[in-house]
KOLMAR-500491 format. One line per 5 residues: their letters; for each residue y, x, z of C-alpha. Coordinates in nm, 3 decimals. Layout:
BEGIN
a = Y,X,Z | ...
This chain:
BEGIN
madep = 0.000,0.000,0.000 | 0.343,0.134,-0.088 | 0.573,0.227,0.194 | 0.845,-0.026,0.277 | 1.198,0.094,0.190
ttseg = 1.375,0.243,0.488 | 1.731,0.232,0.354 | 1.975,-0.042,0.249 | 2.050,0.125,-0.082 | 2.160,-0.126,-0.346
lievm = 2.245,-0.415,-0.111 | 2.623,-0.389,-0.153 | 2.768,-0.549,-0.463 | 3.116,-0.632,-0.582 | 3.162,-1.010,-0.562
sdrla = 3.246,-1.198,-0.876 | 3.604,-1.301,-0.949 | 3.500,-1.667,-0.924 | 3.359,-1.619,-0.574 | 3.660,-1.412,-0.467
nqiaa = 3.898,-1.683,-0.592 | 3.713,-1.955,-0.400 | 3.736,-1.745,-0.083 | 4.107,-1.690,-0.143 | 4.147,-2.064,-0.200
gevvq = 4.025,-2.121,0.155 | 4.340,-1.945,0.278 | 4.594,-2.043,0.015 | 4.487,-2.402,-0.062 | 4.427,-2.602,0.254
rpasv = 4.528,-2.948,0.130 | 4.718,-3.116,-0.158 | 5.049,-3.019,0.004 | 4.951,-2.651,-0.036 | 4.911,-2.707,-0.411
akeli = 5.247,-2.883,-0.438 | 5.419,-2.605,-0.244 | 5.284,-2.326,-0.466 | 5.365,-2.510,-0.790 | 5.718,-2.610,-0.685
ensld = 5.792,-2.256,-0.570 | 5.682,-2.126,-0.911 | 5.916,-2.377,-1.076 | 6.206,-2.263,-0.859 | 6.132,-1.896,-0.934
agass = 6.138,-1.991,-1.304 | 6.498,-2.113,-1.267 | 6.426,-2.485,-1.303 | 6.723,-2.720,-1.275 | 6.498,-3.027,-1.261
ievll = 6.156,-3.070,-1.099 | 5.933,-3.378,-1.110 | 5.635,-3.420,-0.874 | 5.373,-3.681,-0.962 | 5.100,-3.774,-0.713
kdags = 4.794,-3.996,-0.719 | 4.583,-4.090,-0.418 | 4.792,-3.871,-0.186 | 4.724,-3.569,-0.407 | 4.345,-3.577,-0.398
tlvqv = 4.327,-3.713,-0.754 | 4.643,-3.560,-0.903 | 4.923,-3.322,-0.812 | 5.143,-3.258,-1.114 | 5.467,-3.057,-1.119
iddgc = 5.689,-3.066,-1.428 | 5.995,-2.841,-1.462 | 6.253,-2.730,-1.717 | 6.236,-2.363,-1.624 | 6.202,-2.062,-1.850
gmgpa = 5.838,-2.130,-1.938 | 5.576,-1.874,-2.043 | 5.466,-1.720,-2.368 | 5.108,-1.768,-2.497 | 4.977,-1.439,-2.357
daerc = 5.122,-1.499,-2.009 | 4.997,-1.858,-2.006 | 4.639,-1.740,-2.045 | 4.676,-1.443,-1.811 | 4.840,-1.635,-1.522
ferha = 4.506,-1.773,-1.400 | 4.369,-1.425,-1.339 | 4.363,-1.308,-0.980 | 4.671,-1.112,-0.869 | 4.848,-1.179,-1.198
tsklr = 5.222,-1.188,-1.124 | 5.555,-1.124,-1.289 | 5.740,-1.092,-0.957 | 5.630,-0.751,-0.830 | 5.621,-0.426,-1.022
svddl = 5.584,-0.160,-0.752 | 5.518,-0.108,-0.381 | 5.893,-0.072,-0.329 | 5.943,-0.431,-0.449 | 5.734,-0.552,-0.154
erirt = 6.005,-0.428,0.083 | 6.278,-0.639,-0.080 | 6.117,-0.962,-0.195 | 6.367,-1.209,-0.335 | 6.128,-1.461,-0.492
lgfrg = 5.932,-1.739,-0.325 | 5.600,-1.633,-0.476 | 5.479,-1.277,-0.509 | 5.104,-1.241,-0.442 | 4.970,-1.372,-0.773
ealas = 4.694,-1.566,-0.596 | 4.819,-1.924,-0.618 | 4.714,-2.034,-0.968 | 4.385,-1.844,-0.954 | 4.298,-1.999,-0.617
iaava = 4.396,-2.351,-0.722 | 4.205,-2.327,-1.048 | 3.893,-2.212,-0.859 | 3.867,-2.544,-0.670 | 4.022,-2.797,-0.912
qvtlk = 4.058,-2.904,-1.273 | 4.390,-2.762,-1.395 | 4.583,-2.831,-1.713 | 4.880,-2.602,-1.789 | 5.133,-2.678,-2.061
tkrve = 5.422,-2.438,-2.111 | 5.683,-2.338,-2.368 | 5.976,-2.098,-2.386 | 6.302,-2.196,-2.552 | 6.249,-1.944,-2.833
ddagl = 5.895,-2.063,-2.915 | 5.825,-2.322,-3.184 | 5.534,-2.479,-2.996 | 5.390,-2.473,-2.649 | 5.045,-2.376,-2.530
lvrve = 4.787,-2.581,-2.339 | 4.539,-2.402,-2.113 | 4.267,-2.598,-1.931 | 4.067,-2.443,-1.647 | 3.789,-2.604,-1.444
ggkqv = 3.643,-2.441,-1.134 | 3.796,-2.105,-1.231 | 3.652,-2.111,-1.584 | 3.881,-2.143,-1.885 | 3.749,-2.424,-2.104
etrpc = 4.027,-2.492,-2.358 | 4.327,-2.318,-2.513 | 4.532,-2.472,-2.795 | 4.892,-2.527,-2.910 | 5.067,-2.839,-2.784
aipsg = 5.396,-3.021,-2.804 | 5.604,-2.995,-2.487 | 5.975,-2.957,-2.405 | 6.086,-2.615,-2.287 | 5.950,-2.557,-1.939
tsvav = 5.614,-2.588,-1.767 | 5.383,-2.869,-1.656 | 5.087,-2.800,-1.427 | 4.849,-3.089,-1.352 | 4.592,-3.028,-1.076
rnlff = 4.320,-3.294,-1.077 | 4.033,-3.366,-0.840 | 4.110,-3.102,-0.579 | 3.794,-2.951,-0.424 | 3.575,-3.132,-0.681
nvpar = 3.331,-2.839,-0.671 | 3.353,-2.783,-0.295 | 3.253,-3.121,-0.145 | 3.261,-2.992,0.211 | 3.628,-2.897,0.173
rnflk = 3.710,-3.235,0.019 | 3.547,-3.413,0.314 | 3.781,-3.230,0.549 | 4.089,-3.392,0.397 | 4.262,-3.632,0.635
tpate = 4.358,-3.992,0.570 | 4.580,-4.066,0.267 | 4.872,-4.140,0.501 | 4.836,-3.800,0.668 | 4.806,-3.612,0.341
lkhlt = 5.106,-3.798,0.195 | 5.307,-3.710,0.505 | 5.238,-3.339,0.448 | 5.322,-3.371,0.079 | 5.647,-3.551,0.155
qtvqs = 5.749,-3.291,0.412 | 5.675,-3.013,0.163 | 5.894,-3.173,-0.105 | 6.167,-3.244,0.153 | 6.175,-2.883,0.267
lalan = 6.193,-2.733,-0.082 | 6.447,-2.993,-0.196 | 6.669,-2.912,0.103 | 6.665,-2.542,0.023 | 6.769,-2.605,-0.338
pgtav = 7.037,-2.878,-0.353 | 7.135,-2.764,-0.703 | 6.794,-2.863,-0.839 | 6.722,-3.227,-0.922 | 6.399,-3.343,-0.755
rlehd = 6.197,-3.654,-0.826 | 5.884,-3.758,-0.631 | 5.649,-4.032,-0.747 | 5.328,-4.150,-0.576 | 5.085,-4.392,-0.740
ghehy = 5.358,-4.509,-0.977 | 5.613,-4.574,-0.700 | 5.925,-4.360,-0.687 | 5.992,-4.212,-0.343 | 6.283,-3.980,-0.419
dlpga = 6.511,-3.926,-0.717 | 6.764,-3.670,-0.601 | 7.027,-3.547,-0.848 | 7.115,-3.181,-0.865 | 7.457,-3.090,-0.729
ssddw = 7.709,-2.831,-0.835 | 7.657,-2.495,-0.669 | 8.035,-2.448,-0.639 | 8.047,-2.649,-0.315 | 7.730,-2.562,-0.122
paatr = 7.819,-2.748,0.203 | 7.893,-3.072,0.018 | 7.580,-3.036,-0.195 | 7.359,-2.971,0.107 | 7.511,-3.261,0.301
arilg = 7.448,-3.493,0.005 | 7.088,-3.370,-0.021 | 7.029,-3.433,0.353 | 7.167,-3.785,0.327 | 6.961,-3.848,0.014
lfged = 6.644,-3.749,0.198 | 6.703,-3.900,0.541 | 6.942,-4.187,0.482 | 7.314,-4.248,0.436 | 7.336,-4.390,0.788
hegel = 7.338,-4.031,0.922 | 7.670,-3.958,0.747 | 7.864,-3.933,1.073 | 7.589,-3.750,1.262 | 7.589,-3.417,1.077
vaved = 7.767,-3.115,1.226 | 7.836,-2.820,0.995 | 7.729,-2.474,1.115 | 7.861,-2.152,0.966 | 7.876,-1.806,1.121
assdl = 7.833,-1.446,1.011 | 7.784,-1.097,1.149 | 7.773,-0.765,0.968 | 7.430,-0.823,0.811 | 7.334,-1.179,0.909
tvrgf = 7.478,-1.519,0.817 | 7.383,-1.874,0.906 | 7.503,-2.196,0.753 | 7.376,-2.549,0.735 | 7.387,-2.862,0.947
vgaps = 7.263,-2.980,1.284 | 7.246,-3.337,1.404 | 7.481,-3.485,1.658 | 7.304,-3.548,1.993 | 7.226,-3.903,1.881
fhrkt = 7.038,-3.769,1.576 | 6.716,-3.654,1.741 | 6.349,-3.733,1.719 | 6.042,-3.717,1.942 | 5.870,-3.471,1.707
rgeqf = 5.972,-3.160,1.512 | 5.920,-3.332,1.177 | 6.290,-3.313,1.087 | 6.366,-2.954,1.180 | 6.407,-2.715,0.887
lfvng = 6.466,-2.341,0.905 | 6.508,-2.124,0.596 | 6.520,-1.745,0.573 | 6.659,-1.611,0.246 | 6.580,-1.947,0.087
ravtd = 6.221,-1.956,0.213 | 6.112,-2.240,0.445 | 5.954,-2.090,0.758 | 5.813,-2.211,1.089 | 5.939,-2.028,1.399
rylsh = 5.912,-2.198,1.740 | 6.116,-1.923,1.903 | 6.420,-1.975,1.680 | 6.376,-2.353,1.697 | 6.404,-2.317,2.074
avkka = 6.733,-2.133,2.026 | 6.874,-2.439,1.852 | 6.740,-2.674,2.120 | 6.889,-2.449,2.391 | 7.231,-2.471,2.228
ygelv = 7.236,-2.846,2.300 | 7.184,-2.798,2.675 | 7.151,-3.139,2.836 | 7.289,-3.326,2.536 | 6.938,-3.421,2.425
pdgaf = 6.664,-3.527,2.668 | 6.353,-3.327,2.741 | 6.083,-3.399,2.488 | 6.337,-3.479,2.213 | 6.411,-3.253,1.919
pffal = 6.748,-3.247,1.737 | 6.765,-3.253,1.360 | 6.867,-2.931,1.190 | 6.863,-2.772,0.846 | 6.975,-2.412,0.892
fltmt = 6.977,-2.129,0.640 | 6.961,-1.769,0.758 | 7.055,-1.497,0.511 | 6.988,-1.129,0.578 | 6.894,-0.819,0.387
pervd = 6.529,-0.844,0.275 | 6.448,-0.520,0.454 | 6.509,-0.691,0.791 | 6.234,-0.951,0.741 | 5.865,-0.922,0.649
vnvhp = 5.746,-1.228,0.456 | 5.396,-1.093,0.387 | 5.238,-1.193,0.720 | 5.092,-1.541,0.655 | 4.853,-1.671,0.384
qkeev = 5.076,-1.973,0.311 | 5.395,-1.768,0.364 | 5.504,-2.012,0.636 | 5.576,-1.745,0.899 | 5.781,-1.428,0.883
kfddq = 5.855,-1.133,1.113 | 6.203,-1.008,1.201 | 6.306,-0.659,1.301 | 6.525,-0.799,1.584 | 6.404,-1.144,1.684
sgiyg = 6.593,-1.154,2.015 | 6.921,-1.068,1.847 | 6.870,-1.341,1.586 | 6.785,-1.587,1.867 | 7.117,-1.520,2.041
flrsa = 7.314,-1.529,1.715 | 7.162,-1.862,1.613 | 7.212,-2.017,1.955 | 7.578,-1.912,1.970 | 7.649,-2.037,1.618
vrral = 7.505,-2.382,1.688 | 7.683,-2.408,2.024 | 8.018,-2.321,1.871 | 7.965,-2.578,1.598 | 7.888,-2.848,1.854
grvhv = 8.194,-2.741,2.053 | 8.419,-2.798,1.752 | 8.328,-3.165,1.756 | 8.377,-3.185,2.134 | 8.015,-3.239,2.227
spqld = 7.913,-2.892,2.341 | 7.776,-2.850,2.694 | 7.915,-2.590,2.929 | 7.759,-2.246,2.906 | 7.473,-2.249,3.151
dgted = 7.406,-1.884,3.222 | 7.634,-1.691,2.992 | 7.348,-1.518,2.815 | 7.381,-1.514,2.440 | 7.153,-1.229,2.341
gtkee = 6.839,-1.434,2.369 | 6.654,-1.180,2.583 | 6.645,-1.412,2.884 | 6.528,-1.708,2.679 | 6.194,-1.584,2.553
naskg = 6.000,-1.681,2.863 | 6.183,-2.012,2.878 | 6.085,-2.093,2.523 | 5.721,-2.040,2.607 | 5.738,-2.254,2.915
ndsgs = 5.972,-2.532,2.809 | 5.904,-2.577,2.439 | 5.545,-2.685,2.475 | 5.499,-2.926,2.189 | 5.604,-3.267,2.086
gtddt = 5.526,-3.446,2.408 | 5.675,-3.782,2.480 | 5.969,-3.796,2.716 | 5.866,-3.971,3.036 | 6.223,-4.070,3.105
gsagd = 6.222,-4.338,2.841 | 6.352,-4.392,2.495 | 6.612,-4.161,2.359 | 6.884,-4.412,2.293 | 7.152,-4.533,2.529
saspv = 7.042,-4.820,2.749 | 7.337,-5.036,2.666 | 7.348,-5.383,2.813 | 7.333,-5.674,2.570 | 7.661,-5.852,2.504
sgdgt = 7.682,-6.225,2.561 | 7.849,-6.469,2.332 | 8.186,-6.447,2.508 | 8.201,-6.070,2.465 | 8.106,-5.978,2.821
ssprp = 7.806,-5.758,2.884 | 7.514,-5.890,3.082 | 7.239,-5.689,3.250 | 6.949,-5.600,3.028 | 6.654,-5.824,3.115
tptsf = 6.342,-5.659,3.249 | 5.996,-5.737,3.118 | 5.753,-5.769,3.407 | 5.445,-5.984,3.434 | 5.645,-6.304,3.495
qprrs = 5.885,-6.225,3.206 | 6.227,-6.291,3.366 | 6.399,-6.243,3.031 | 6.243,-6.569,2.909 | 6.271,-6.765,3.233
sgdsn = 6.583,-6.951,3.338 | 6.480,-7.009,3.696 | 6.393,-6.663,3.819 | 6.712,-6.544,3.980 | 6.597,-6.497,4.335
gsgga = 6.696,-6.193,4.529 | 7.050,-6.067,4.566 | 7.177,-5.789,4.347 | 6.901,-5.831,4.089 | 6.930,-5.857,3.716
sstps = 6.991,-6.210,3.602 | 6.795,-6.341,3.308 | 6.955,-6.410,2.974 | 6.808,-6.645,2.717 | 6.584,-6.466,2.473
prssg = 6.650,-6.518,2.100 | 6.276,-6.558,2.041 | 6.045,-6.848,2.109 | 5.733,-6.841,2.321 | 5.418,-6.714,2.157
skgdd = 5.061,-6.697,2.268 | 5.138,-6.580,2.619 | 5.267,-6.825,2.874 | 5.422,-6.802,3.218 | 5.082,-6.771,3.377
aspap = 5.027,-6.430,3.223 | 5.015,-6.246,3.557 | 4.663,-6.128,3.625 | 4.487,-6.246,3.934 | 4.507,-6.001,4.224
gdqss = 4.237,-5.736,4.199 | 4.018,-5.590,4.466 | 4.295,-5.347,4.563 | 4.555,-5.610,4.651 | 4.488,-5.668,5.020
alyrp = 4.586,-5.353,5.207 | 4.958,-5.302,5.154 | 5.090,-5.603,5.347 | 4.800,-5.650,5.588 | 4.944,-5.740,5.932
psdsa = 4.921,-5.436,6.159 | 4.661,-5.450,6.434 | 4.785,-5.465,6.793 | 4.569,-5.166,6.877 | 4.675,-4.960,6.579
dpssd = 4.864,-4.642,6.642 | 5.189,-4.670,6.441 | 5.199,-4.296,6.391 | 4.845,-4.281,6.252 | 4.797,-4.182,5.893
dapat = 4.459,-4.350,5.865 | 4.534,-4.539,5.546 | 4.270,-4.738,5.358 | 4.079,-4.546,5.095 | 4.220,-4.763,4.818
gpqpa = 4.579,-4.675,4.904 | 4.878,-4.904,4.966 | 4.866,-5.235,4.787 | 5.125,-5.499,4.689 | 5.170,-5.859,4.776
paesa = 4.988,-6.135,4.587 | 5.158,-6.278,4.282 | 5.276,-6.588,4.466 | 5.521,-6.379,4.668 | 5.690,-6.264,4.351
aapse = 5.760,-6.618,4.245 | 5.913,-6.748,4.567 | 5.952,-6.489,4.844 | 6.220,-6.690,5.021 | 6.075,-7.041,4.996
gasgd = 5.859,-7.051,5.305 | 5.556,-6.870,5.165 | 5.296,-6.797,5.426 | 5.173,-6.462,5.550 | 5.339,-6.133,5.636
sdrrp = 5.301,-6.022,5.274 | 5.576,-6.264,5.169 | 5.810,-6.151,5.445 | 5.778,-5.775,5.402 | 6.095,-5.636,5.241
vwglh = 6.087,-5.468,4.901 | 6.404,-5.267,4.851 | 6.548,-5.100,4.544 | 6.680,-4.744,4.581 | 6.947,-4.635,4.331
dtyvv = 6.789,-4.864,4.071 | 6.518,-4.600,4.027 | 6.268,-4.644,4.309 | 6.110,-4.935,4.491 | 6.073,-4.885,4.867
tptet = 5.847,-5.093,5.091 | 5.690,-5.048,5.436 | 5.315,-5.006,5.466 | 5.074,-5.025,5.757 | 5.115,-4.658,5.835
gmmlv = 5.467,-4.578,5.717 | 5.650,-4.637,5.389 | 5.592,-4.606,5.019 | 5.826,-4.516,4.731 | 5.737,-4.629,4.379
dqraa = 5.894,-4.483,4.066 | 5.978,-4.808,3.889 | 5.969,-4.664,3.537 | 5.646,-4.468,3.583 | 5.487,-4.775,3.741
hvrvl = 5.594,-5.000,3.456 | 5.469,-4.748,3.197 | 5.126,-4.755,3.368 | 5.118,-5.136,3.369 | 5.218,-5.169,3.003
yerar = 4.985,-4.889,2.897 | 4.678,-5.059,3.041 | 4.791,-5.391,2.898 | 4.831,-5.235,2.551 | 4.488,-5.075,2.574
adlrd = 4.337,-5.411,2.658 | 4.520,-5.574,2.366 | 4.392,-5.310,2.125 | 4.040,-5.349,2.259 | 4.037,-5.729,2.255
qqgas = 4.251,-5.769,1.939 | 4.455,-6.049,2.097 | 4.788,-5.919,2.221 | 5.058,-6.167,2.316 | 5.332,-6.210,2.056
qrllf = 5.685,-6.346,2.072 | 5.814,-6.494,1.747 | 6.169,-6.394,1.655 | 6.417,-6.668,1.584 | 6.581,-6.441,1.326
phtvd = 6.331,-6.197,1.167 | 6.443,-5.837,1.132 | 6.406,-5.635,0.813 | 6.327,-5.264,0.835 | 6.353,-5.010,0.552
lspae = 6.081,-4.748,0.591 | 6.032,-4.404,0.439 | 5.743,-4.354,0.196 | 5.529,-4.187,0.462 | 5.606,-4.465,0.710
velle = 5.494,-4.728,0.458 | 5.157,-4.555,0.431 | 5.133,-4.535,0.809 | 5.218,-4.902,0.843 | 4.930,-5.002,0.618
elrdd = 4.694,-4.773,0.809 | 4.805,-4.913,1.145 | 4.852,-5.276,1.049 | 4.545,-5.413,1.229 | 4.631,-5.231,1.552
lealg = 4.998,-5.333,1.534 | 4.900,-5.697,1.493 | 4.656,-5.658,1.784 | 4.949,-5.546,1.998 | 5.148,-5.856,1.901
faler = 5.351,-5.760,1.592 | 5.386,-6.016,1.314 | 5.474,-5.826,0.995 | 5.535,-5.921,0.634 | 5.560,-5.664,0.355
lsgrt = 5.853,-5.739,0.126 | 5.947,-5.563,-0.195 | 5.952,-5.186,-0.212 | 5.965,-5.019,0.130 | 6.111,-5.315,0.320
vsvrg = 5.916,-5.485,0.598 | 6.007,-5.808,0.775 | 5.935,-5.813,1.150 | 5.874,-6.178,1.243 | 5.724,-6.124,1.586
vpadv = 5.698,-5.848,1.846 | 5.472,-5.785,2.147 | 5.566,-5.992,2.449 | 5.648,-5.682,2.655 | 5.919,-5.552,2.420
pdgne = 6.258,-5.586,2.595 | 6.527,-5.797,2.436 | 6.745,-5.580,2.215 | 6.467,-5.337,2.121 | 6.316,-5.552,1.847
dtile = 6.509,-5.370,1.572 | 6.383,-5.022,1.659 | 6.043,-5.058,1.827 | 5.841,-5.057,1.502 | 6.012,-4.745,1.363
elleq = 5.974,-4.565,1.696 | 5.603,-4.646,1.709 | 5.548,-4.517,1.356 | 5.746,-4.200,1.427 | 5.552,-4.123,1.743
yrsaq = 5.219,-4.204,1.583 | 5.256,-3.925,1.328 | 5.171,-3.656,1.584 | 4.835,-3.824,1.657 | 4.725,-3.896,1.300
daved = 4.466,-3.621,1.295 | 4.290,-3.750,1.605 | 3.982,-3.971,1.604 | 4.041,-4.347,1.610 | 4.003,-4.388,1.986
grreh = 4.247,-4.101,2.047 | 4.499,-4.251,1.807 | 4.478,-4.588,1.979 | 4.531,-4.414,2.311 | 4.845,-4.253,2.172
laktm = 4.963,-4.584,2.027 | 4.917,-4.760,2.363 | 5.102,-4.480,2.543 | 5.392,-4.488,2.298 | 5.416,-4.867,2.316
aqrsa = 5.432,-4.851,2.696 | 5.698,-4.582,2.706 | 5.916,-4.760,2.451 | 5.896,-5.095,2.634 | 5.918,-4.991,3.001
vergq = 6.226,-5.034,3.218 | 6.474,-4.748,3.210 | 6.568,-4.539,3.510 | 6.881,-4.684,3.660 | 6.802,-5.037,3.548
plseg = 6.850,-5.286,3.834 | 6.560,-5.514,3.928 | 6.570,-5.831,4.132 | 6.355,-5.866,4.443 | 6.112,-6.088,4.256
erral = 6.083,-5.834,3.975 | 6.018,-5.554,4.222 | 5.742,-5.754,4.391 | 5.583,-5.845,4.058 | 5.594,-5.481,3.948
lhdlf = 5.409,-5.370,4.263 | 5.153,-5.645,4.217 | 5.088,-5.550,3.853 | 5.073,-5.179,3.936 | 4.800,-5.216,4.194
dcemp = 4.599,-5.441,3.967 | 4.569,-5.143,3.729 | 4.253,-4.938,3.700 | 4.442,-4.620,3.793 | 4.770,-4.713,3.964
yadpt = 4.871,-4.373,4.104 | 5.005,-4.201,3.787 | 5.141,-4.300,3.449 | 4.956,-4.194,3.130 | 5.139,-3.859,3.117
gtptt = 5.036,-3.770,3.472 | 5.368,-3.851,3.640 | 5.298,-3.987,3.992 | 5.390,-4.351,4.041 | 5.385,-4.357,4.422
vklsm = 5.473,-4.135,4.717 | 5.367,-4.227,5.072 | 5.535,-4.116,5.394 | 5.346,-4.177,5.716 | 5.510,-4.259,6.048
eelad = 5.396,-3.918,6.169 | 5.581,-3.743,5.885 | 5.893,-3.945,5.953 | 5.873,-3.864,6.324 | 5.848,-3.494,6.240
rfgr = 6.163,-3.520,6.030 | 6.349,-3.657,6.333 | 6.211,-3.388,6.560 | 5.992,-3.623,6.764
């Protein structure tokens, strides 16, 4: 028998170009938005003054980019699908001063390896164009064609030959969101280029190109074209310069903020980049003008010598490295703060540090994602105005719905009810749940033998009065539970004595917990209470929001929304969940859709959890909102009927107990 080989000679081979391109596609082409980004950047590098983006099935069936740029000659058109073929770099020295958006020469080769690509291109000086068709990295057709000067690249059936990759694509709404954000970002960076976006035959954007002579006006017009003319008065111009660094662009007024980073755009030498550290510099410039968990709008353009920034550090070119990140942090923060100061909204300097060196740790600790602000919705909690022009207190939705009841005005100093402009739906006045097993301990009469300083509280914790006490605490109800006081403290906390001391309840956190569990039950049972609006509201949605609405429609209706799709992107809101406060009907749907975006990639149960949490936080009472005695009692009752009454969904405690022993210690006894 021959001896077995003892070496690995001959096992190493050079992989084929087709295999290498598919591996590269795993880094360069993650989703349809990656394709759109590479193709649009090529169009911009070609000097296009007009770019058209056509999509089908959120890019999975078709991503086509048509431009009027310089085009390619026949030889270049065939060569461009080869790996590392590029016209943008000639030497190693060019890598140190990159001024184009593309430079690696991997994009077309990687895309063609995992899709069916048709390229049509023509230069001005050529009599006819050339068509090149490539499938799975293999060139299958080359012939002359008729085409206006410029280039058209149609990418069909992305990942058709890699089924596993195609299965990893998210929902159409998610993929369209990424595509829309990609087009928005590149359109913002190039206001002189006309951009049109069409999806499944419906036009989403048709933005005209502006004159480059007035860059601020052109950029402002492009921002308003993308995000709505209603932000006209909410844009603050930023412009500053040092010896080798300039910044210009716009930031939003404090009222122009969101709960996610979806509308924050940072550009370095015309390239859209993601940098949490520099985004934190902008947020820090606002100080306390925007609440925690909110993110101001900005579109800022940094310009520096190419030698100061390394753009070759990320496969999708979304991240860059700076030679002096701390210095840029301080420069950016100061520029934004001075701009806000010019419109008289700037906060006072907090610590006098402008170099950014003291902020790095803060950015890691305080800028921890797009969490939801537990202090409530971002807008001002203005009181509704009555018919005679005087403002009345904003009604508070608790289990007995005082905003729809004309007889619940008990308790001094409480918020009086105002008539609701919506009629009763499927939920009546008997909507308060029956007291649960935990509802007996809070107001239990103290035993004669009990030690008042003992901290031997029941295992279930302090509990509220039965629901009857909320309805008529001063009408001769029986039992100590009806006679125990329930005070309000600074319209923020509810204070009540317990068997062993006292308890403070955070009224907003408690209400968030109540509404959260109610929303979860509605989503589970598909029968949420709805209040029909006397005058339906119409809402104009963005293209991505329309897709989200269709994806969420069943869950929204389970919560209590009654929606009707009108023409285009307009939706009529004919009913809202019963827990939505009066005055919030106009904005609640848009806020839910905006918050839902950050949970789109989660599994269905996780997304419903996020939807229930957002619904609760958008509908709960605000801090500083006065409650009547009856409302405070009902809130305690509902809280302790919850499955987990001691924290809201974000983990914020709802209750704090102080025993008689602790109070005695405070007084030195």
